[in-house]
C-alpha positions in Angstrom: 7.0 4.6 25.6 7.0 3.8 21.7 9.5 1.4 20.6 12.5 2.8 19.1 12.6 3.5 15.1 14.8 1.0 13.3 17.6 3.2 11.8 20.3 0.8 11.5 21.1 -1.2 8.2 21.8 -4.4 10.0 19.5 -6.9 7.8 20.8 -6.9 4.1 18.4 -8.3 1.6 19.4 -11.8 -0.3 20.9 -10.1 -3.6 23.2 -8.2 -1.7 24.4 -10.7 0.8 24.9 -12.9 -2.2 26.6 -10.2 -4.4 29.2 -9.6 -1.1 29.9 -13.0 -0.5 30.9 -13.3 -4.0 32.5 -10.3 -4.0 31.1 -8.5 -6.8 33.7 -5.9 -8.6 33.2 -3.9 -11.6 35.6 -2.2 -13.9 35.6 0.2 -17.0 38.4 0.2 -19.4 37.8 1.6 -22.3 36.0 4.6 -23.2 37.1 5.4 -27.0 36.0 7.0 -30.1 36.0 4.1 -32.8 36.3 5.4 -36.4 35.5 3.8 -40.0 35.9 0.3 -39.9 36.6 -1.7 -36.8 35.6 -4.8 -35.0 36.0 -5.7 -31.2 35.5 -8.8 -29.3 36.3 -9.0 -25.6 35.3 -12.7 -24.8 37.8 -15.1 -23.1 38.6 -13.5 -19.7 36.2 -15.5 -17.8 34.9 -12.0 -16.5 31.4 -10.7 -17.7 32.3 -8.1 -20.3 29.7 -5.6 -21.1 29.6 -2.7 -23.8 27.7 0.7 -23.8 27.1 2.8 -26.7 27.8 6.5 -25.9 27.4 8.1 -29.1 26.9 6.9 -32.6 25.8 3.3 -33.6 27.5 -0.3 -34.0 26.5 -3.8 -34.7 26.2 -6.8 -32.6 27.7 -10.2 -34.2 26.4 -13.1 -31.8 25.9 -16.9 -31.6 25.1 -16.9 -35.2 22.1 -14.6 -35.3 21.5 -12.0 -37.7 23.3 -8.7 -36.9 21.8 -6.3 -34.3 22.2 -2.5 -34.5 22.9 -0.7 -31.6 22.5 3.0 -31.1 23.4 5.4 -28.3 22.2 4.3 -24.8 22.2 0.7 -25.5 23.8 -2.0 -23.2 25.0 -5.5 -23.9 26.0 -7.5 -21.3 27.5 -11.3 -21.9 26.9 -13.2 -18.3 28.7 -16.6 -19.6 31.4 -14.4 -21.3 29.8 -15.7 -24.8 32.1 -15.2 -27.8 30.9 -11.8 -29.5 31.9 -9.4 -32.1 30.9 -5.2 -31.7 31.6 -3.9 -35.2 30.9 -1.0 -37.4 29.3 -2.9 -40.2 26.1 -5.0 -40.4 28.2 -7.7 -42.5 30.2 -9.9 -40.1 34.0 -9.0 -40.1 36.6 -11.3 -41.4 38.3 -13.1 -38.1 41.6 -11.2 -39.1 39.6 -7.8 -38.6 38.4 -8.5 -34.9 40.6 -6.4 -32.5 42.6 -5.1 -35.4 43.8 -1.5 -35.7 40.5 0.5 -37.2 40.5 2.4 -40.4 40.3 5.9 -38.7 38.0 6.8 -41.7 34.1 7.5 -41.9 31.5 7.5 -39.0 32.7 7.8 -35.3 31.0 5.8 -32.5 31.7 6.3 -29.0 32.0 3.2 -26.8 32.1 2.2 -23.4 33.7 -1.6 -22.3 33.9 -3.1 -19.1 33.7 -6.1 -17.0 31.9 -7.4 -14.0 33.6 -10.1 -12.2 33.1 -12.2 -8.9 36.3 -12.4 -7.0 35.2 -15.1 -4.6 35.0 -18.0 -7.9 32.9 -20.3 -6.0 30.9 -22.2 -8.8 27.2 -20.8 -7.6 24.5 -20.9 -10.0 23.9 -17.2 -9.6 23.4 -15.9 -13.5 23.3 -19.6 -15.0 19.5 -19.0 -16.1 20.4 -15.6 -17.6 20.4 -15.6 -21.5 23.7 -15.5 -23.3 23.7 -12.1 -24.0 21.5 -9.1 -22.2 20.7 -6.6 -24.6 19.1 -3.4 -23.2 17.9 -1.2 -26.0 16.6 2.6 -25.0 14.8 3.2 -28.1 13.1 0.0 -27.1 12.1 1.0 -23.3 14.1 -1.9 -22.1 16.5 0.0 -19.9 13.9 1.9 -17.8 14.3 5.2 -16.0 16.7 3.8 -13.3 19.2 1.9 -16.0 19.0 5.1 -17.9 19.9 7.6 -15.4 23.0 5.5 -14.4 24.1 5.4 -18.0 23.6 9.0 -18.0 25.9 9.3 -15.1 28.7 7.0 -16.4 28.8 9.0 -19.6 28.9 12.4 -17.9 31.6 11.0 -15.6 33.7 10.1 -18.5 32.6 13.1 -20.4 34.0 15.5 -17.4 36.9 13.8 -16.3 37.0 15.2 -13.0 39.1 14.2 -10.0 37.8 10.5 -8.9 36.3 9.9 -12.5 38.3 6.4 -12.6 36.7 5.3 -9.3 33.1 7.1 -9.7 32.6 5.0 -13.4 33.5 1.9 -11.4 31.0 2.0 -9.0 28.5 3.2 -11.4 29.1 0.0 -13.3 28.7 -2.1 -10.2 25.4 -0.1 -9.5 24.2 -0.7 -13.2 25.0 -4.4 -13.0 22.9 -4.8 -9.7 20.1 -3.1 -11.6 20.1 -5.1 -14.6 19.9 -8.3 -12.3 16.5 -6.3 -11.0 15.2 -5.5 -14.3 15.6 -9.0 -15.6 14.0 -10.6 -12.7 11.2 -8.2 -12.7 10.8 -8.1 -16.6 9.8 -11.9 -16.2 13.0 -13.0 -17.9 13.6 -16.0 -15.9 11.0 -18.2 -14.6 13.2 -20.2 -12.3 17.3 -20.7 -10.8 19.0 -19.1 -7.8 18.8 -15.4 -8.9 14.9 -15.4 -9.1 14.7 -17.5 -5.9 16.8 -14.5 -4.3 13.7 -12.5 -4.9 11.2 -14.8 -3.7 9.6 -13.6 -0.8 9.6 -17.0 0.9 12.9 -18.4 -0.4 15.1 -15.4 0.1 15.2 -15.0 3.7 16.0 -18.8 3.6 19.1 -18.4 1.5 19.9 -15.3 2.8 20.2 -17.5 6.7 22.3 -20.3 4.9 24.6 -17.6 3.1 25.2 -15.8 6.9 25.1 -18.6 9.0 26.4 -21.9 7.3 27.6 -23.1 10.9 24.2 -23.5 12.2 22.5 -27.0 12.6 19.8 -26.6 9.6 17.7 -29.3 9.0 14.8 -29.3 6.3 12.4 -28.8 9.1 14.1 -25.6 10.5 14.5 -24.2 7.1 11.0 -24.6 6.3 10.1 -22.8 9.5 12.4 -20.3 8.4 10.0 -19.9 4.9 6.8 -19.9 7.0 6.1 -23.0 4.9 5.3 -26.7 5.7 8.2 -28.9 4.8 6.7 -30.7 1.6 5.9 -27.4 -0.1 9.0 -25.8 1.0 11.0 -28.8 -0.6 9.1 -28.7 -3.7 8.9 -24.7 -3.9 12.7 -24.9 -3.4 13.6 -27.7 -5.8 11.2 -26.0 -8.6 13.0 -22.5 -8.1 16.4 -23.2 -7.2 16.7 -26.6 -9.1 18.3 -28.9 -6.3 17.0 -29.9 -2.9 17.5 -27.5 0.4 19.9 -29.9 1.9 22.0 -30.3 -0.9 22.1 -26.5 -1.6 23.1 -26.1 1.9 25.9 -28.7 1.7 27.2 -26.7 -1.9 27.2 -23.6 0.1 29.2 -24.7 3.0 31.6 -26.5 1.1 32.1 -23.3 -1.2 32.9 -21.3 1.8 35.2 -24.1 3.2 37.2 -23.6 0.0 37.2 -20.2 0.5 38.8 -20.6 3.9 41.4 -23.0 2.7 42.5 -20.8 0.1 42.7 -17.2 2.2 43.3 -18.0 5.8 45.3 -20.2 8.0 42.6 -21.9 9.8 43.1 -25.5 10.7 40.7 -28.0 8.9 38.8 -28.9 12.3 38.4 -25.0 12.6 36.7 -24.8 9.3 34.7 -28.0 9.6 33.3 -26.1 12.5 32.4 -23.3 10.9 30.8 -25.6 8.0 28.6 -26.9 10.3 30.0 -30.2 11.3 31.1 -31.6 14.4 33.4 -34.4 13.0 36.3 -33.4 10.8 36.3 -36.8 9.6 32.6 -36.1 8.3 33.5 -32.7 6.9 36.4 -34.3 4.8 34.5 -36.7 3.1 31.4 -34.2 2.6 34.1 -32.1 1.0 35.8 -34.8 -1.3 32.1 -35.5 -2.0 31.1 -31.9 -3.2 34.4 -30.4 -4.3 35.8 -33.4 -6.0 39.0 -33.4 -3.9 40.1 -33.4 -0.3 40.7 -30.1 1.5 44.5 -30.7 2.0 44.7 -30.6 -1.9 43.3 -27.6 -1.9 45.5 -26.0 0.3 48.5 -27.3 -0.5 47.9 -26.2 -4.1 47.2 -22.8 -2.6 50.4 -23.0 -0.8 52.6 -24.0 -3.9 
């Protein structure tokens, strides 16, 4: 008898595991026609702002660089919440004009604005190697067919305004963010970093194992075996891509998960220590303080305050 076909989605890929653990969400909160003279800046929320030009054009003023024109279908994302201004004019607007009422005369630009956010605020460097601004221009071929499809779908949902479109556009934005991450890696924008490592055929499975089973008694040898590499080659490859040692990464992930459990559950410190791969509560407390900078009790006390 032949082996039963694999039909269940029970082996998530490394990027999916990471995005789920970090609790990625997306929200579209502006779909508007901007008329005449106007300028907006949505930075400062500690989220990841994005702007999509639905129709017309706008100018991006960013980081002291020359103004860049944005056309219909262009998308710009700020992975590090960098200060920026999207405006009607090529000339940089005066500070007082930013986020001020528009003049309501002249050309009209339709713009969609939103945020991506990781609700689990673990300090993991998933996006740290992305540029300060990811600018995808449709006319230059930056977007590609998948991103263009999602942009059209979002704009159509907003235009039709059928029942459920508020939820639909947020979900499309969620898909758009994942597709942009894929595009940045496949385009060769990144030569190192955690995001690139998640796409690596050898390191991806290792990172997934750490993320899904932090309580396991991992060693450098067992992690290297999961990557089908020798210990020395694995340690070198991991360090080159991720920027730290495998064991330091394992410890950092364990402590971020422990912090989440301290903040969101009533599990005892001993139980959390066990779930973090520590047989000794004292060893866990020491590792937590060394990694996080404060004892587990301080985290829990602040959450209860």
